[in-house]
N, C-alpha and C positions, 0 to 999 in steps of 0.2 A: 457565418458569412463565407461564401465560396471564394476560391482563389481568384476568380476573375471579377469579384466585387470588392471595391475599396472605397472608403470615404475620402473625398477630396477635402483639402483644408479650407477652400473658399466656401462662403455661405451665400446662398441666393436668398431671394425674398421668402422662400418657403423653408428655410433652414439648410442644413448641410446637404450636399448633393451626393448621390451614390452613382459611381461610374460602373455601369454594367456593360463591359465590352466597349462598343462604340456609342452606346446610348447613355446619355447622362440624364437622370431624372431627379427632381428635388424630393427630399424626404419630407413627409407631411409633418407640420408642427402639431404639438398637442394643444389642448384647449388653453392651458395656462400660458404657454409661449405665445399663442395667438393674442390673448388678452394683454399680455405684457407689451407685445409689439404694438398693438393698437393704442395702448395707453401712452407709449413713448411718442407715437405719431401725433396723437391728439395734443400732447403737451407742446410739441414743436409747432403745431398749427395754432394753438392758443397763444403762444409767445409771438408768433407772427402777426396775428390779429391785434393783439394788445399794442405791439410796436406801431402798427399802421394806424391804430386809433389815436395814439399820442400825436402822431404827425397830422392827422386829419382834424384834430380838435379846432373848433372855431370856423371851420370851412366845410363845405360839402355835407350838409345835413343828411341827405339821403344816404351817402356812403357811410357816414358815422352811425346811423341807425342800422344799416346793414351789418356793419362790423360788430355792433353791440349785440345784435341778434345772434350772429355766429358765435360770439364769445359765450353767450348764455347756453347755446346749443352744445358747444364743445364741453363746457363745464359740467352740464348735465350728463353727457355721455361718459366723461371721465369718472363721475360719481358712480354711474351704472357699472362701468368696467371694474372699478375698485370694489364694489359690492360683489360682483361675480367672482373676482379673485379671492375675496375673503371667504365666500361660500366654498370655493374649491379647497382652500386651506382647512376649513372646518371639516370637509369630507375626508381629507387626508388624515386629520387628527383624530377622527372618530374610529 
């Protein structure tokens, strides 16, 4: 790393930023970091949908069905991400 490049302690959406003079650009995340970040976001989203579904029980059938569909969609994506992460770990172990 050159003298004018230094990693800043704050992390943006794309990981740590690199300060190159006056220009600050995010460092690209690797595939594993992207998947872990997506999984964390999906889990937060799932929690929100499940909480809203509890509140919506008994009323607003259309909204309840919408939330149930989203919950299924998010659970499927979480499973896909977990499978991709497991595949990455197998590649590293090989």
